N, C-alpha and C positions, 0 to 999 in steps of 0.2 A: 520103292523109293534106293533100293540095293541095287537093279537092273539099274537105272539111272547114272548112280553114281561110278559104277563099273564103266560102262559104254563112255563114260567123260574120261576113266582111267585112259581106257584105250587107247580112245580117239588122243590124247596128253601126251601119253606113250610114242602113238605113231609116230607124231608129229616130233618128239624130239628125237628119235631115232635116224628120221628121214632128214634132219638139219644138224650137218657138221660143226656148225658153230654153238648149237643151244647147248648140248650137254655138259661142256665145261667151262661157260659161262663165267659160270664165279669162283671157280675153279684156281686157288693158290699157289701161281708156280713153284715148281722145285729145282731150284738151281742144279743138282747133283746130280738127277734121275736119270741114265741113261735106256731107254729100253733095246737093248739085243735081239737080233732077227725080228723087230717087233712088227714084220710083215705075218709073221705065221700066229698073231692072235685073229681071234675073231673078226676083230675089228681093227685093221688096221691104221697107225696113226690114230683113230679115235678113241680107242681103250685106253692109250699111253696118252692124250689129254685131260682123257676124265680123273687120271687118277693125279696130273698136274707134270707130267713128264718135260723138260724143255730139252732133251735130246735122243731124236730115235737112230734108227738105223734099216736100212733098206736094202739088198742085195740085190744086183739085176745084170740080166743078161742083155746085148744087144742080139736082137732075130731079124731079120728081114728089114733092119730098119728100128724097131721096136725097140724101145728099153720096157724091159719085161721085171717085174717083182718075182724072185721066186730063188728057194737054197739052192737046187740042183737042177741040172738042163730040164730034166724029165720033167719038172713040175709046171714048167713056164706053160702062159694061160693068156692069153692073146688079150683078154678085156681086165690082165691083172698089170696095167702100164704105171710105168712113174707116175705119169701125172692122174690117173685118175686116182691112184691112191694116195698120193701125198703133195704133188705139186698145185693142183687145183683145190684139195680144202684149206691146204694151209692160207692159200691166195683169198681165201675165200671170209678164211677167219682174219686175216690181218686186215681186209679193208673193213668188216663189222667192227672192229676192234681199234679204229684208224692209227693202225700201223704198228700192230705188236699180236702176234699171236694170242698173247692169254690177253684179257681184259685190262690186269694189273702189267704192264711192262715188264717183258724178260725177254733176255735174249736167247735163240734157240737153234740150236743145233742138226740141220739134218745131215748124217754120215754116210755115205752111198758107197757100196762097199761093190769094184769091179769083177766080177766076173767071169767077163766078155774080154775080150784082145784089149789094151789099155787105151791105143791112139783111137781107133776108131770107134770105140765106147766114150771116149770123152768129147769124139766131133758129134759124135749125137745127144748128148748130156749139153753140150755148150747151146748147140742149137735150140735145145730146150728151155735153159735158165733163158734166152734172150726174149723169151714169150712174155715175161715174167718182168720187167724193168726195173720196179720198186720191190722188189720181195729179197733181193739177197744181198748181202754184202757183195764189196767189191773194192777189189787191190785194183789200184792204178801206182801211175809213175809217183805219186806224192801223198802213198800213204795208203791206208784203208778205211775203206767208208762201211758206217757199220747198216746191214740194214737189218728186217725184222730176219731175218733165215741164214744162217750163216752154211754152206756149203762144203765140204770137208770128204774126200775122194780119200777111200782105203781101195785095199786089193790088190788088184792089179790095175798098178802108180803111175800115170804117163808124167813122172816126174821132172824129166826135163824139159816134154813140153812147156809143164805149166811155170818153172823156172826163167824161163825166158818170155813167158807170153805176158802182156799188159797192155791191158785191163784184162781181166779177170773174172770170175763169181765165181770160183770154187779154190782152198785152198788141200792141201796133201799133208794125210793123215800119217804122221813122222811115226819111226821105230823110236828106241831107244838106245840102237846105236850110234841115231840123228846126235843125242845129244852131247856123243863126243867130236861129229865132225859137221851137221850139218851147225850152221852158225845163223839161219835167215827163218827165224820167226813169222817172217811176214811168207814165207812159202809154207812150211807146216805150222801151225796155228797149234795143232793138236799133236802130240804124241804118243802109239795105242803100242802095246804088247801084248804077247798071252803070257798069263800069271805063272805060270806051270814053265816056264824058261829060264825062271828068275829065281823062283821060291820053293820051296820045298813042303812049305804050310800049306792045310787044305782048308783051313776054314772051321774046322773043330778043333775044341778044346783051346788054350793058349797059343800067340804065336810066340816062337823064338826071339829072345828079344836082338838077338845078331839079325833078322830078319826083319825084325819091327824098324830097327835101324836104318836098314838099305833101302826100305819100304818110302819113312820119310826122306831121305838124304836125297832120291831119286824124284822125290814130286819139288823139293826144294831146290833142285839143279834144273826143273823144268822152268819151276816159277818165276827163278833170276833170269834164265833167258828170255820170258815172256810168252811158254806156252804152258800149256793146259796138258795135264797125263788121263791116262783112260789105262783100264788092264780089263783083256776080256780072256773067257773060260775062269773064271773065279768063282768060288761058291755060293749058290747064292742062302749064307747064312747068315744072324744078324753077328755071330763072331766075324766073319769077311766084310761084311757093310763097317763094324762099328772101325774095324783095321783102316779100315781106306778111308774112312771121313775124319778119323783123327790126324790121318797123314795129311790131309789137307789134299787129295786125290779131288779132279774136277771132274769127274764122270765117274757114276759107279754103275756099273754094267750088270745089268739083270734080265732074266724072264722073268723072273715073280712083279708084273707090275704093282699089284695090291701092297704085297708082305714089304717090298722097300719104300715104298708110297709112306706106309704106316709107320716104318723106319724114322724116315727122314723127318715127318710131321713130330716126333719123339723128339725129336734133338734141336738145339738153339739154333 
């Protein structure tokens, strides 16, 4: 009897592992969970989806016409394409769930960090996004038309090209300085910056009152302009997560998928 049950368990696990839409079918999405350097996890995208993450980040290099996902140039592998790791699985999930990444509809962000030259990398990305006509949010002269997945470009950003281009299927990841000079939330739906460039607190103990006030003022200013906020290089500690959550940061950056998911599920 034990051998028979074990065999069935193994078969079920194998079927679930091979189906990228099956594992997280009943997971409740977490609107503020962002998987930093998502591709470094054992199962890129899928591990984040199993925890309910609604935002993932992939670094890409343009190599001989292919968009390859890796953190460093020496890590690129021909089989780790953006399509194989992210675009195709997202397309499959959206088809399975009638137009949403999760069975429970929720916005989903794919943050693509360009590590190679901006313009050529963007042309390669735009050609690939065109292959998925119903998957991505689109910007047109009439405004933004929401799709199941919003693509935002970070890293080496082709800012001027996208500022002049309509229609398009990608936005730009802004910086905090853009809150002072860049009025177009249509171009920059997200504003991100390195935590340590603006704050001395590192996520242990109590945050200084002045820095807490500064954080909340930044978030409020972005929200008043219709933009979301994310900080990278933040400590993976409950204290840091709690301050970002209380301030209203839209995306909480983490490499600890299970830890942040558990934290957010305890929050209202």
